[in-house]
C-alpha positions as CSV (number, residue, x, y, z in Angstrom):
1,X,-5.5,-17.4,-15.1
2,X,-7.7,-16.8,-11.9
3,X,-9.8,-14.2,-13.1
4,X,-11.2,-14.6,-16.6
5,X,-14.1,-12.4,-16.5
6,X,-15.7,-9.7,-14.4
7,X,-19.0,-7.7,-14.0
8,X,-18.4,-4.2,-13.9
9,X,-20.5,-1.7,-11.8
10,X,-19.5,1.9,-12.0
11,X,-21.4,4.3,-10.0
12,X,-21.2,8.1,-8.8
13,X,-19.9,8.1,-5.5
14,X,-21.7,9.4,-2.8
15,X,-19.1,9.8,-0.1
16,X,-18.8,13.6,-1.0
17,X,-21.4,16.2,-2.1
18,X,-18.6,18.6,-3.1
19,X,-16.5,16.0,-5.3
20,X,-18.1,14.5,-8.3
21,X,-16.2,11.1,-8.5
22,X,-16.9,7.4,-9.9
23,X,-16.4,4.4,-8.0
24,X,-16.3,0.8,-9.4
25,X,-16.7,-2.8,-8.5
26,X,-15.8,-5.6,-10.1
27,X,-17.9,-8.5,-9.5
28,X,-15.9,-11.8,-9.8
29,X,-17.2,-15.1,-10.9
30,X,-14.3,-16.8,-8.7
31,X,-13.1,-16.8,-5.3
32,X,-9.8,-15.0,-4.9
33,X,-9.5,-15.0,-1.1
34,X,-6.3,-17.4,-1.8
35,X,-4.3,-14.5,-3.5
36,X,-4.9,-12.0,-0.8
37,X,-1.7,-13.2,1.2
38,X,0.4,-13.1,-1.9
39,X,-1.1,-9.6,-2.5
40,X,-0.3,-8.5,0.9
41,X,3.6,-9.9,0.3
42,X,4.0,-8.1,-3.0
43,X,2.0,-4.7,-2.4
44,X,4.0,-3.7,1.1
45,X,2.1,-0.6,1.8
46,X,-1.3,-2.6,1.6
47,X,-3.4,-3.8,4.8
48,X,-4.6,-7.3,5.1
49,X,-7.3,-8.2,7.2
50,X,-7.8,-12.2,7.8
51,X,-11.3,-11.9,9.5
52,X,-12.8,-10.5,5.9
53,X,-10.7,-11.6,4.5
54,X,-9.8,-8.3,2.8
55,X,-6.7,-6.5,1.4
56,X,-6.9,-2.8,1.4
57,X,-4.4,-0.8,-0.8
58,X,-3.6,2.6,-2.5
59,X,-2.8,3.0,-6.0
60,X,-2.0,7.0,-6.6
61,X,-5.0,8.5,-4.7
62,X,-7.3,5.7,-5.5
63,X,-8.3,3.4,-2.3
64,X,-8.7,-0.3,-3.5
65,X,-10.1,-3.2,-1.9
66,X,-10.0,-6.9,-2.4
67,X,-12.6,-9.3,-1.4
68,X,-13.0,-12.9,-1.8
69,X,-15.6,-11.8,-4.7
70,X,-14.9,-8.6,-5.8
71,X,-12.5,-5.6,-6.3
72,X,-13.5,-2.4,-5.8
73,X,-11.4,1.5,-6.7
74,X,-12.8,5.0,-5.9
75,X,-11.6,8.4,-6.6
76,X,-12.1,8.1,-10.1
77,X,-12.5,10.7,-12.7
78,X,-14.3,9.1,-15.5
79,X,-15.9,5.8,-16.6
80,X,-13.0,5.2,-18.7
81,X,-10.9,5.7,-15.9
82,X,-12.7,3.3,-13.8
83,X,-12.5,0.5,-16.5
84,X,-8.7,1.2,-16.6
85,X,-8.0,1.0,-13.2
86,X,-10.0,-2.3,-12.6
87,X,-8.5,-3.8,-15.7
88,X,-4.8,-2.9,-14.5
89,X,-5.9,-4.6,-10.9
90,X,-7.4,-7.7,-12.6
91,X,-4.4,-8.0,-14.5
92,X,-1.9,-7.4,-11.4
93,X,-4.0,-10.2,-9.4
94,X,-3.6,-12.5,-12.5
95,X,0.3,-11.7,-12.6
96,X,0.8,-12.4,-9.1
97,X,-1.2,-15.4,-9.1
98,X,0.7,-17.0,-11.9
99,X,3.8,-16.2,-9.9
100,X,2.7,-17.5,-6.3
101,X,5.1,-20.5,-6.7
102,X,8.1,-17.9,-6.3
103,X,6.2,-15.7,-3.7
104,X,6.0,-16.8,0.0
105,X,2.5,-15.5,1.1
106,X,1.8,-13.3,4.1
107,X,-0.9,-13.7,6.0
108,X,-0.3,-11.3,8.8
109,X,-2.1,-7.8,9.7
110,X,0.9,-5.2,9.8
111,X,0.5,-1.9,11.5
112,X,0.8,1.2,10.0
113,X,4.0,3.3,10.9
114,X,3.1,6.6,12.2
115,X,4.9,9.6,10.8
116,X,5.3,11.3,14.2
117,X,6.6,8.0,15.7
118,X,9.4,7.6,13.0
119,X,10.3,11.5,13.3
120,X,11.0,11.6,17.1
121,X,13.8,9.2,15.8
122,X,15.3,11.1,12.9
123,X,18.3,13.1,13.2
124,X,15.9,16.4,13.1
125,X,18.7,18.4,11.3
126,X,16.6,19.3,8.2
127,X,20.0,18.7,5.9
128,X,17.8,18.1,3.2
129,X,19.9,15.5,2.0
130,X,17.3,12.8,1.4
131,X,15.5,15.3,-0.8
132,X,12.8,16.5,1.5
133,X,12.6,20.3,3.3
134,X,12.5,18.8,6.7
135,X,12.9,15.5,8.7
136,X,9.0,15.7,9.4
137,X,8.4,15.3,5.5
138,X,11.0,12.7,5.5
139,X,9.1,11.0,8.1
140,X,5.7,11.5,6.4
141,X,7.3,9.9,3.2
142,X,8.9,6.9,5.4
143,X,5.8,6.1,6.9
144,X,3.6,6.3,3.5
145,X,6.6,3.9,2.0
146,X,7.5,6.7,-0.5
147,X,11.2,6.6,0.4
148,X,13.7,4.3,2.2
149,X,15.3,4.9,5.8
150,X,18.9,4.6,3.6
151,X,18.2,8.1,2.3
152,X,18.7,9.6,5.5
153,X,22.7,10.1,5.2
154,X,23.1,11.5,8.9
155,X,21.6,8.1,10.4
156,X,24.1,6.0,8.6
157,X,27.2,8.6,8.6
158,X,27.0,10.2,12.0
159,X,27.8,7.6,14.7
160,X,25.8,9.8,17.4
161,X,22.6,8.4,15.8
162,X,23.4,4.6,15.7
163,X,20.9,4.1,18.6
164,X,18.0,5.8,16.6
165,X,19.0,4.0,13.7
166,X,18.8,0.5,15.4
167,X,15.4,1.8,16.9
168,X,13.9,3.0,13.5
169,X,15.2,-0.4,11.7
170,X,13.4,-2.4,14.2
171,X,10.4,-0.3,14.2
172,X,10.1,-0.8,10.4
173,X,11.0,-4.1,10.5
174,X,8.3,-4.9,12.9
175,X,5.3,-2.8,11.8
176,X,6.2,-3.2,8.0
177,X,8.4,-5.8,7.3
178,X,10.2,-5.7,4.0
179,X,10.6,-9.4,3.3
């Protein structure tokens, strides 16, 4: 186990005067920088920055940061939720660390996909076959990693969209490779 204990600090967040919420920081007695590339490989929608090093990620509506000496989360409703989220994140780090021999680390910083960039290449039929009301909504979810390109039927069924499909696949594999 990589993280066996931590010191938890829970505070009222000061970044919004309108909303009362907590933020939590788990200060770690061990250096976890070696696990960050494994998090980058495993948690596809995160961002890894080697100059920190730091890995940022979202779980539900909580922003999470992993540094070499701490784990932080915000947008928390209560102290109990703060403890639950931090416990979950520590367990996740430990689980990924235990499986590191099965995971190829990824130390690259990936660019974020832009919804408009994706939308421009989608069929714009608003056919709803993907489950979304519009192709733009599909593009938003695709950029956020909440759906897969294969859910867009027209891209795969209509040969007129083959060029756009290839461009979308290249764009997604370049910016957010699903390795």
